[in-house]
DORO-906362 format. One record per atom (N, C-alpha, C, O): z, y, x. Coordinates in steps of 0.1 Angstrom, whole numbers, plus 5000, padded with zeros to 4 digits. Each point is the difference from the previous one (the first is absolute). Layout:
w = Z; v = Y; u = X
...
***
This chain:
w = 7594; v = 6284; u = 3347
w = 5004; v = 5010; u = 5011
w = 4985; v = 5006; u = 5006
w = 4991; v = 4993; u = 5003
w = 5009; v = 5022; u = 4997
w = 4988; v = 5004; u = 5004
w = 5002; v = 5011; u = 5008
w = 5009; v = 5008; u = 4997
w = 4983; v = 4993; u = 5016
w = 4998; v = 5008; u = 5013
w = 4989; v = 5008; u = 4998
w = 4990; v = 4995; u = 4997
w = 5010; v = 5019; u = 5005
w = 4990; v = 5008; u = 4998
w = 4999; v = 5009; u = 5009
w = 5009; v = 5009; u = 5002
w = 4980; v = 4990; u = 5006
w = 4999; v = 5010; u = 5013
w = 4988; v = 5009; u = 5003
w = 4989; v = 4997; u = 4999
w = 5015; v = 5014; u = 5003
w = 4988; v = 5008; u = 5004
w = 4998; v = 5005; u = 5011
w = 5007; v = 5010; u = 5003
w = 4984; v = 4985; u = 5007
w = 5002; v = 5001; u = 5014
w = 4992; v = 5016; u = 5003
w = 4991; v = 5004; u = 4993
w = 5015; v = 5005; u = 5020
w = 4993; v = 5010; u = 5001
w = 4991; v = 4996; u = 5012
w = 4991; v = 5008; u = 5003
w = 5010; v = 4983; u = 5005
w = 4992; v = 4997; u = 5012
w = 4996; v = 4987; u = 4999
w = 5007; v = 4991; u = 4995
w = 4978; v = 5007; u = 5011
w = 4997; v = 4987; u = 5003
w = 5004; v = 4987; u = 5010
w = 5000; v = 5003; u = 5012
w = 5004; v = 4987; u = 4985
w = 5003; v = 4989; u = 5009
w = 5009; v = 4994; u = 4996
w = 5001; v = 5001; u = 4988
w = 5009; v = 4990; u = 5019
w = 5008; v = 4990; u = 4993
w = 5016; v = 5008; u = 4998
w = 5005; v = 5008; u = 5008
w = 4999; v = 4988; u = 4982
w = 5014; v = 5005; u = 4997
w = 5008; v = 4989; u = 4996
w = 4997; v = 4991; u = 4991
w = 5015; v = 5009; u = 5015
w = 5011; v = 4992; u = 4994
w = 5012; v = 5006; u = 4995
w = 5004; v = 5010; u = 5005
w = 5003; v = 4984; u = 4984
w = 5014; v = 5006; u = 4997
w = 5008; v = 4986; u = 4997
w = 4995; v = 4989; u = 4997
w = 5017; v = 5013; u = 5005
w = 5011; v = 4990; u = 4998
w = 5008; v = 5006; u = 4987
w = 5004; v = 5012; u = 4999
w = 4999; v = 4977; u = 4991
w = 5007; v = 5005; u = 4990
w = 5012; v = 4989; u = 4999
w = 4998; v = 4989; u = 5006
w = 5012; v = 5012; u = 4989
w = 5011; v = 4991; u = 4995
w = 5005; v = 5002; u = 4986
w = 5004; v = 5010; u = 4994
w = 4993; v = 4977; u = 5001
w = 5005; v = 5001; u = 4986
w = 5012; v = 4993; u = 4995
w = 5002; v = 4988; u = 5000
w = 5008; v = 5022; u = 4994
w = 5013; v = 4991; u = 4998
w = 5007; v = 4999; u = 4984
w = 4998; v = 5009; u = 4992
w = 5006; v = 4983; u = 5007
w = 5006; v = 4997; u = 4987
w = 5015; v = 4998; u = 5006
w = 5003; v = 4989; u = 5004
w = 5008; v = 5022; u = 4995
w = 5012; v = 4998; u = 5003
w = 5011; v = 4989; u = 4994
w = 5007; v = 4992; u = 5007
w = 4993; v = 5011; u = 4979
w = 5005; v = 4993; u = 4991
w = 4998; v = 4983; u = 5002
w = 5009; v = 4992; u = 4997
w = 4978; v = 5005; u = 5008
w = 4998; v = 4986; u = 5000
w = 4997; v = 4995; u = 5014
w = 4993; v = 4990; u = 5003
w = 5014; v = 5019; u = 5007
w = 4999; v = 4998; u = 5014
w = 4986; v = 4993; u = 5005
w = 4998; v = 4989; u = 5006
w = 4992; v = 5022; u = 4988
w = 4983; v = 4995; u = 5002
w = 4996; v = 5013; u = 5014
w = 5003; v = 5012; u = 4999
w = 4992; v = 4984; u = 5008
w = 4991; v = 5006; u = 5010
w = 4988; v = 4996; u = 5004
w = 4999; v = 4990; u = 5007
w = 4989; v = 5019; u = 4989
w = 4985; v = 4995; u = 5006
w = 4995; v = 5011; u = 5010
w = 5000; v = 5012; u = 4998
w = 4994; v = 4982; u = 5013
w = 4993; v = 5010; u = 5008
w = 4987; v = 4999; u = 5001
w = 4995; v = 4989; u = 5004
w = 4995; v = 5023; u = 4993
w = 4986; v = 5001; u = 5000
w = 4996; v = 5006; u = 5010
w = 5007; v = 5010; u = 5004
w = 4983; v = 4986; u = 5004
w = 4989; v = 5007; u = 5009
w = 4989; v = 5001; u = 4993
w = 4994; v = 4989; u = 4997
w = 5000; v = 5022; u = 4998
w = 4987; v = 5004; u = 4997
w = 4990; v = 5004; u = 5008
w = 5002; v = 5012; u = 5003
w = 4989; v = 4983; u = 5001
w = 4990; v = 5005; u = 5011
w = 4987; v = 5001; u = 4993
w = 4998; v = 4993; u = 4990
w = 4994; v = 5017; u = 5013
w = 4989; v = 5002; u = 4993
w = 4990; v = 5010; u = 5009
w = 5005; v = 5009; u = 5007
w = 4984; v = 4989; u = 4992
w = 4990; v = 5006; u = 5009
w = 4990; v = 5011; u = 4990
w = 4994; v = 4996; u = 4990
w = 5006; v = 5017; u = 5015
w = 4994; v = 5009; u = 4993
w = 4986; v = 5005; u = 5008
w = 4999; v = 5004; u = 5011
w = 4990; v = 4994; u = 4979
w = 4987; v = 5000; u = 5007
w = 4993; v = 5014; u = 4991
w = 5003; v = 5002; u = 4989
w = 4990; v = 5005; u = 5017
w = 4991; v = 5011; u = 4995
w = 4991; v = 4993; u = 4989
w = 4992; v = 4991; u = 5002
w = 5009; v = 5015; u = 4988
w = 4993; v = 4995; u = 4986
w = 4982; v = 5002; u = 5005
w = 4996; v = 5008; u = 5009
w = 4996; v = 4983; u = 4984
w = 4985; v = 5001; u = 5003
w = 4995; v = 5002; u = 4987
w = 4998; v = 4990; u = 4993
w = 4999; v = 5022; u = 5002
w = 4996; v = 5002; u = 4985
w = 4990; v = 5003; u = 5002
w = 4997; v = 5008; u = 5010
w = 4993; v = 4987; u = 4982
w = 4982; v = 5001; u = 5000
w = 5001; v = 5003; u = 4987
w = 5010; v = 4998; u = 4992
w = 4976; v = 5008; u = 5003
w = 4995; v = 5002; u = 4985
w = 4990; v = 4990; u = 5000
w = 4995; v = 4997; u = 5011
w = 5001; v = 4997; u = 4980
w = 4993; v = 4987; u = 4996
w = 4983; v = 5008; u = 5003
w = 4990; v = 4993; u = 5003
w = 5010; v = 5020; u = 4995
w = 4986; v = 5003; u = 5000
w = 5002; v = 5016; u = 5010
w = 5010; v = 5008; u = 5001
w = 4980; v = 4993; u = 5004
w = 4999; v = 5011; u = 5009
w = 4995; v = 5015; u = 4995
w = 5001; v = 5010; u = 5008
w = 4995; v = 4991; u = 4980
w = 4998; v = 5010; u = 4994
w = 5002; v = 4999; u = 4984
w = 5002; v = 4990; u = 4994
w = 4997; v = 5022; u = 5001
w = 5002; v = 4997; u = 4982
w = 4992; v = 5010; u = 4997
w = 5000; v = 5010; u = 5007
w = 4992; v = 4987; u = 4982
w = 4986; v = 5009; u = 4998
w = 5003; v = 5002; u = 4984
w = 5000; v = 4991; u = 4991
w = 5003; v = 5022; u = 5008
w = 5004; v = 5004; u = 4985
w = 4987; v = 4999; u = 4990
w = 5001; v = 4996; u = 4988
w = 4985; v = 5008; u = 5020
w = 4993; v = 5004; u = 4994
w = 4995; v = 5014; u = 4993
w = 5008; v = 5008; u = 5004
w = 4983; v = 4997; u = 4989
w = 4998; v = 5015; u = 4998
w = 5015; v = 5004; u = 4990
w = 5006; v = 4993; u = 4992
w = 4996; v = 5018; u = 5010
w = 5013; v = 5004; u = 4990
w = 4996; v = 5015; u = 4995
w = 4993; v = 5007; u = 5008
w = 5010; v = 4997; u = 4983
w = 5000; v = 5015; u = 4995
w = 5014; v = 5006; u = 5005
w = 5011; v = 4995; u = 4999
w = 4986; v = 5018; u = 5005
w = 5013; v = 5007; u = 5003
w = 5011; v = 4998; u = 4990
w = 4998; v = 5002; u = 4989
w = 5014; v = 4993; u = 5016
w = 5014; v = 4998; u = 4993
w = 4994; v = 4985; u = 4993
w = 5005; v = 4997; u = 4989
w = 4987; v = 4997; u = 5014
w = 5001; v = 4987; u = 4994
w = 5007; v = 4990; u = 5007
w = 5005; v = 5001; u = 5011
w = 4997; v = 4986; u = 4981
w = 5011; v = 4990; u = 5004
w = 4990; v = 4987; u = 5003
w = 4991; v = 4997; u = 4992
w = 5012; v = 4996; u = 5018
w = 4997; v = 4987; u = 5002
w = 5009; v = 4989; u = 5007
w = 5005; v = 5004; u = 5010
w = 4996; v = 4985; u = 4987
w = 5009; v = 4989; u = 5007
w = 4996; v = 4991; u = 5009
w = 4991; v = 4993; u = 4995
w = 5012; v = 5004; u = 5015
w = 4999; v = 4986; u = 5006
w = 5012; v = 4996; u = 5007
w = 5009; v = 5007; u = 5004
w = 4990; v = 4980; u = 4998
w = 5011; v = 4991; u = 5004
w = 4995; v = 4996; u = 5016
w = 4988; v = 4998; u = 5003
w = 5024; v = 5001; u = 5006
w = 4997; v = 4999; u = 5011
w = 5013; v = 4987; u = 5004
w = 5012; v = 5003; u = 4998
w = 4986; v = 4988; u = 5007
w = 5012; v = 4991; u = 5004
w = 5006; v = 4999; u = 5013
w = 4993; v = 4997; u = 5009
w = 5017; v = 5006; u = 4994
w = 5007; v = 5002; u = 5014
w = 5004; v = 4984; u = 5002
w = 5004; v = 4990; u = 4993
w = 4991; v = 5012; u = 5022
w = 5004; v = 4986; u = 5005
w = 5009; v = 5000; u = 5014
w = 4996; v = 5006; u = 5009
w = 5015; v = 4988; u = 4992
w = 5010; v = 4999; u = 5009
w = 5003; v = 4988; u = 5007
w = 5009; v = 5000; u = 5009
***
């Protein structure tokens, strides 16, 4: 079983679900509670230095994203 949720607002959210299999007379109740926080996304470095380039030149740098 997999539950996916994409929140629209920050804060606590809860959702109630009922899972039923009528042929087996099985009923299970679920309460799913979660807290949504604003992400704190940072870059590993404060600047990217590409060095001297000619017009239409290309260079490549990698930056790590920290969450």
